[in-house]
Chimera marker file (.cmm) of the C-alpha trace (Angstrom):
<marker_set name="trace">
<marker id="1" x="4.931" y="-31.979" z="-19.573" r="1" g="1" b="0" radius="0.5"/>
<marker id="2" x="4.162" y="-28.577" z="-21.017" r="1" g="1" b="0" radius="0.5"/>
<marker id="3" x="2.886" y="-25.453" z="-20.006" r="1" g="1" b="0" radius="0.5"/>
<marker id="4" x="1.847" y="-21.675" z="-21.296" r="1" g="1" b="0" radius="0.5"/>
<marker id="5" x="3.414" y="-18.343" z="-19.965" r="1" g="1" b="0" radius="0.5"/>
<marker id="6" x="3.919" y="-14.818" z="-21.193" r="1" g="1" b="0" radius="0.5"/>
<marker id="7" x="7.597" y="-13.826" z="-22.374" r="1" g="1" b="0" radius="0.5"/>
<marker id="8" x="7.828" y="-10.893" z="-19.994" r="1" g="1" b="0" radius="0.5"/>
<marker id="9" x="11.778" y="-10.260" z="-20.746" r="1" g="1" b="0" radius="0.5"/>
<marker id="10" x="14.261" y="-11.137" z="-22.742" r="1" g="1" b="0" radius="0.5"/>
<marker id="11" x="17.798" y="-11.670" z="-21.373" r="1" g="1" b="0" radius="0.5"/>
<marker id="12" x="19.640" y="-12.384" z="-24.420" r="1" g="1" b="0" radius="0.5"/>
<marker id="13" x="19.259" y="-14.800" z="-27.629" r="1" g="1" b="0" radius="0.5"/>
<marker id="14" x="19.654" y="-18.076" z="-25.060" r="1" g="1" b="0" radius="0.5"/>
<marker id="15" x="17.413" y="-16.976" z="-22.140" r="1" g="1" b="0" radius="0.5"/>
<marker id="16" x="14.012" y="-14.994" z="-21.125" r="1" g="1" b="0" radius="0.5"/>
<marker id="17" x="11.535" y="-14.446" z="-17.891" r="1" g="1" b="0" radius="0.5"/>
<marker id="18" x="8.238" y="-16.505" z="-18.109" r="1" g="1" b="0" radius="0.5"/>
<marker id="19" x="5.418" y="-15.723" z="-16.213" r="1" g="1" b="0" radius="0.5"/>
<marker id="20" x="2.998" y="-19.201" z="-16.327" r="1" g="1" b="0" radius="0.5"/>
<marker id="21" x="-0.280" y="-19.894" z="-16.254" r="1" g="1" b="0" radius="0.5"/>
<marker id="22" x="-1.786" y="-22.326" z="-14.275" r="1" g="1" b="0" radius="0.5"/>
<marker id="23" x="-3.954" y="-25.441" z="-15.723" r="1" g="1" b="0" radius="0.5"/>
<marker id="24" x="-7.576" y="-26.246" z="-14.188" r="1" g="1" b="0" radius="0.5"/>
<marker id="25" x="-8.992" y="-28.484" z="-16.493" r="1" g="1" b="0" radius="0.5"/>
<marker id="26" x="-9.770" y="-26.552" z="-19.776" r="1" g="1" b="0" radius="0.5"/>
<marker id="27" x="-9.090" y="-23.371" z="-18.584" r="1" g="1" b="0" radius="0.5"/>
<marker id="28" x="-5.577" y="-21.384" z="-17.682" r="1" g="1" b="0" radius="0.5"/>
<marker id="29" x="-5.793" y="-18.865" z="-15.152" r="1" g="1" b="0" radius="0.5"/>
<marker id="30" x="-2.876" y="-17.032" z="-13.539" r="1" g="1" b="0" radius="0.5"/>
<marker id="31" x="-1.941" y="-18.354" z="-9.994" r="1" g="1" b="0" radius="0.5"/>
<marker id="32" x="-2.338" y="-16.875" z="-6.610" r="1" g="1" b="0" radius="0.5"/>
<marker id="33" x="1.121" y="-16.378" z="-6.459" r="1" g="1" b="0" radius="0.5"/>
<marker id="34" x="2.862" y="-15.506" z="-9.724" r="1" g="1" b="0" radius="0.5"/>
<marker id="35" x="4.868" y="-18.414" z="-10.950" r="1" g="1" b="0" radius="0.5"/>
<marker id="36" x="7.689" y="-16.663" z="-13.124" r="1" g="1" b="0" radius="0.5"/>
<marker id="37" x="10.932" y="-18.175" z="-13.756" r="1" g="1" b="0" radius="0.5"/>
<marker id="38" x="14.389" y="-18.006" z="-16.620" r="1" g="1" b="0" radius="0.5"/>
<marker id="39" x="13.626" y="-19.948" z="-19.204" r="1" g="1" b="0" radius="0.5"/>
<marker id="40" x="16.919" y="-21.116" z="-21.614" r="1" g="1" b="0" radius="0.5"/>
<marker id="41" x="14.753" y="-20.413" z="-25.300" r="1" g="1" b="0" radius="0.5"/>
<marker id="42" x="15.665" y="-23.824" z="-26.393" r="1" g="1" b="0" radius="0.5"/>
<marker id="43" x="12.828" y="-24.926" z="-24.138" r="1" g="1" b="0" radius="0.5"/>
<marker id="44" x="10.684" y="-22.707" z="-26.212" r="1" g="1" b="0" radius="0.5"/>
<marker id="45" x="8.976" y="-25.436" z="-28.622" r="1" g="1" b="0" radius="0.5"/>
<marker id="46" x="5.305" y="-23.139" z="-29.425" r="1" g="1" b="0" radius="0.5"/>
<marker id="47" x="4.253" y="-19.628" z="-30.143" r="1" g="1" b="0" radius="0.5"/>
<marker id="48" x="2.786" y="-17.866" z="-30.673" r="1" g="1" b="0" radius="0.5"/>
<marker id="49" x="-0.395" y="-18.512" z="-28.938" r="1" g="1" b="0" radius="0.5"/>
<marker id="50" x="-3.969" y="-17.151" z="-29.246" r="1" g="1" b="0" radius="0.5"/>
<marker id="51" x="-6.015" y="-17.483" z="-26.533" r="1" g="1" b="0" radius="0.5"/>
<marker id="52" x="-9.959" y="-17.005" z="-25.399" r="1" g="1" b="0" radius="0.5"/>
<marker id="53" x="-11.627" y="-15.499" z="-23.199" r="1" g="1" b="0" radius="0.5"/>
<marker id="54" x="-10.797" y="-12.177" z="-20.731" r="1" g="1" b="0" radius="0.5"/>
<marker id="55" x="-10.428" y="-14.632" z="-17.385" r="1" g="1" b="0" radius="0.5"/>
<marker id="56" x="-10.018" y="-18.007" z="-17.161" r="1" g="1" b="0" radius="0.5"/>
<marker id="57" x="-8.544" y="-18.358" z="-20.381" r="1" g="1" b="0" radius="0.5"/>
<marker id="58" x="-8.527" y="-21.117" z="-22.972" r="1" g="1" b="0" radius="0.5"/>
<marker id="59" x="-7.404" y="-22.655" z="-26.141" r="1" g="1" b="0" radius="0.5"/>
<marker id="60" x="-8.896" y="-23.497" z="-29.136" r="1" g="1" b="0" radius="0.5"/>
<marker id="61" x="-9.094" y="-27.275" z="-29.526" r="1" g="1" b="0" radius="0.5"/>
<marker id="62" x="-7.180" y="-27.481" z="-32.782" r="1" g="1" b="0" radius="0.5"/>
<marker id="63" x="-4.166" y="-24.977" z="-30.983" r="1" g="1" b="0" radius="0.5"/>
<marker id="64" x="-4.074" y="-27.458" z="-27.961" r="1" g="1" b="0" radius="0.5"/>
<marker id="65" x="-3.835" y="-30.351" z="-30.626" r="1" g="1" b="0" radius="0.5"/>
<marker id="66" x="-1.197" y="-28.903" z="-32.168" r="1" g="1" b="0" radius="0.5"/>
<marker id="67" x="0.859" y="-27.775" z="-29.305" r="1" g="1" b="0" radius="0.5"/>
<marker id="68" x="0.586" y="-31.775" z="-27.911" r="1" g="1" b="0" radius="0.5"/>
<marker id="69" x="1.722" y="-33.047" z="-30.989" r="1" g="1" b="0" radius="0.5"/>
<marker id="70" x="4.548" y="-30.274" z="-31.402" r="1" g="1" b="0" radius="0.5"/>
<marker id="71" x="5.442" y="-31.393" z="-27.245" r="1" g="1" b="0" radius="0.5"/>
<marker id="72" x="5.179" y="-34.869" z="-28.369" r="1" g="1" b="0" radius="0.5"/>
<marker id="73" x="8.290" y="-34.333" z="-31.451" r="1" g="1" b="0" radius="0.5"/>
<marker id="74" x="10.328" y="-32.007" z="-29.319" r="1" g="1" b="0" radius="0.5"/>
<marker id="75" x="10.273" y="-34.493" z="-26.582" r="1" g="1" b="0" radius="0.5"/>
<marker id="76" x="11.487" y="-37.129" z="-28.898" r="1" g="1" b="0" radius="0.5"/>
<marker id="77" x="14.791" y="-34.604" z="-30.393" r="1" g="1" b="0" radius="0.5"/>
<marker id="78" x="15.412" y="-34.376" z="-26.257" r="1" g="1" b="0" radius="0.5"/>
<marker id="79" x="15.679" y="-38.390" z="-25.706" r="1" g="1" b="0" radius="0.5"/>
<marker id="80" x="17.335" y="-38.860" z="-28.598" r="1" g="1" b="0" radius="0.5"/>
<marker id="81" x="20.275" y="-36.192" z="-28.170" r="1" g="1" b="0" radius="0.5"/>
<link id1="1" id2="2" r="1" g="1" b="0" radius="0.2"/>
<link id1="2" id2="3" r="1" g="1" b="0" radius="0.2"/>
<link id1="3" id2="4" r="1" g="1" b="0" radius="0.2"/>
<link id1="4" id2="5" r="1" g="1" b="0" radius="0.2"/>
<link id1="5" id2="6" r="1" g="1" b="0" radius="0.2"/>
<link id1="6" id2="7" r="1" g="1" b="0" radius="0.2"/>
<link id1="7" id2="8" r="1" g="1" b="0" radius="0.2"/>
<link id1="8" id2="9" r="1" g="1" b="0" radius="0.2"/>
<link id1="9" id2="10" r="1" g="1" b="0" radius="0.2"/>
<link id1="10" id2="11" r="1" g="1" b="0" radius="0.2"/>
<link id1="11" id2="12" r="1" g="1" b="0" radius="0.2"/>
<link id1="12" id2="13" r="1" g="1" b="0" radius="0.2"/>
<link id1="13" id2="14" r="1" g="1" b="0" radius="0.2"/>
<link id1="14" id2="15" r="1" g="1" b="0" radius="0.2"/>
<link id1="15" id2="16" r="1" g="1" b="0" radius="0.2"/>
<link id1="16" id2="17" r="1" g="1" b="0" radius="0.2"/>
<link id1="17" id2="18" r="1" g="1" b="0" radius="0.2"/>
<link id1="18" id2="19" r="1" g="1" b="0" radius="0.2"/>
<link id1="19" id2="20" r="1" g="1" b="0" radius="0.2"/>
<link id1="20" id2="21" r="1" g="1" b="0" radius="0.2"/>
<link id1="21" id2="22" r="1" g="1" b="0" radius="0.2"/>
<link id1="22" id2="23" r="1" g="1" b="0" radius="0.2"/>
<link id1="23" id2="24" r="1" g="1" b="0" radius="0.2"/>
<link id1="24" id2="25" r="1" g="1" b="0" radius="0.2"/>
<link id1="25" id2="26" r="1" g="1" b="0" radius="0.2"/>
<link id1="26" id2="27" r="1" g="1" b="0" radius="0.2"/>
<link id1="27" id2="28" r="1" g="1" b="0" radius="0.2"/>
<link id1="28" id2="29" r="1" g="1" b="0" radius="0.2"/>
<link id1="29" id2="30" r="1" g="1" b="0" radius="0.2"/>
<link id1="30" id2="31" r="1" g="1" b="0" radius="0.2"/>
<link id1="31" id2="32" r="1" g="1" b="0" radius="0.2"/>
<link id1="32" id2="33" r="1" g="1" b="0" radius="0.2"/>
<link id1="33" id2="34" r="1" g="1" b="0" radius="0.2"/>
<link id1="34" id2="35" r="1" g="1" b="0" radius="0.2"/>
<link id1="35" id2="36" r="1" g="1" b="0" radius="0.2"/>
<link id1="36" id2="37" r="1" g="1" b="0" radius="0.2"/>
<link id1="37" id2="38" r="1" g="1" b="0" radius="0.2"/>
<link id1="38" id2="39" r="1" g="1" b="0" radius="0.2"/>
<link id1="39" id2="40" r="1" g="1" b="0" radius="0.2"/>
<link id1="40" id2="41" r="1" g="1" b="0" radius="0.2"/>
<link id1="41" id2="42" r="1" g="1" b="0" radius="0.2"/>
<link id1="42" id2="43" r="1" g="1" b="0" radius="0.2"/>
<link id1="43" id2="44" r="1" g="1" b="0" radius="0.2"/>
<link id1="44" id2="45" r="1" g="1" b="0" radius="0.2"/>
<link id1="45" id2="46" r="1" g="1" b="0" radius="0.2"/>
<link id1="46" id2="47" r="1" g="1" b="0" radius="0.2"/>
<link id1="47" id2="48" r="1" g="1" b="0" radius="0.2"/>
<link id1="48" id2="49" r="1" g="1" b="0" radius="0.2"/>
<link id1="49" id2="50" r="1" g="1" b="0" radius="0.2"/>
<link id1="50" id2="51" r="1" g="1" b="0" radius="0.2"/>
<link id1="51" id2="52" r="1" g="1" b="0" radius="0.2"/>
<link id1="52" id2="53" r="1" g="1" b="0" radius="0.2"/>
<link id1="53" id2="54" r="1" g="1" b="0" radius="0.2"/>
<link id1="54" id2="55" r="1" g="1" b="0" radius="0.2"/>
<link id1="55" id2="56" r="1" g="1" b="0" radius="0.2"/>
<link id1="56" id2="57" r="1" g="1" b="0" radius="0.2"/>
<link id1="57" id2="58" r="1" g="1" b="0" radius="0.2"/>
<link id1="58" id2="59" r="1" g="1" b="0" radius="0.2"/>
<link id1="59" id2="60" r="1" g="1" b="0" radius="0.2"/>
<link id1="60" id2="61" r="1" g="1" b="0" radius="0.2"/>
<link id1="61" id2="62" r="1" g="1" b="0" radius="0.2"/>
<link id1="62" id2="63" r="1" g="1" b="0" radius="0.2"/>
<link id1="63" id2="64" r="1" g="1" b="0" radius="0.2"/>
<link id1="64" id2="65" r="1" g="1" b="0" radius="0.2"/>
<link id1="65" id2="66" r="1" g="1" b="0" radius="0.2"/>
<link id1="66" id2="67" r="1" g="1" b="0" radius="0.2"/>
<link id1="67" id2="68" r="1" g="1" b="0" radius="0.2"/>
<link id1="68" id2="69" r="1" g="1" b="0" radius="0.2"/>
<link id1="69" id2="70" r="1" g="1" b="0" radius="0.2"/>
<link id1="70" id2="71" r="1" g="1" b="0" radius="0.2"/>
<link id1="71" id2="72" r="1" g="1" b="0" radius="0.2"/>
<link id1="72" id2="73" r="1" g="1" b="0" radius="0.2"/>
<link id1="73" id2="74" r="1" g="1" b="0" radius="0.2"/>
<link id1="74" id2="75" r="1" g="1" b="0" radius="0.2"/>
<link id1="75" id2="76" r="1" g="1" b="0" radius="0.2"/>
<link id1="76" id2="77" r="1" g="1" b="0" radius="0.2"/>
<link id1="77" id2="78" r="1" g="1" b="0" radius="0.2"/>
<link id1="78" id2="79" r="1" g="1" b="0" radius="0.2"/>
<link id1="79" id2="80" r="1" g="1" b="0" radius="0.2"/>
<link id1="80" id2="81" r="1" g="1" b="0" radius="0.2"/>
</marker_set>
């Protein structure tokens, strides 16, 4: 599946640190305990992204659909490799 996050630090052309949001139905919130991970840049398949609201956050419907479409394409490329 896919997750929304904010890049907080770029280590190199291949790795970065991302702080992830938690999905709650149609809203996105910062989890109580920070979810921060080092991610290979090849797994970032969409962005930049505009979120709506101050808190909780939401996505515009067309942007969420675009993410879902991009993820399906990304997943197919990964499965073919």
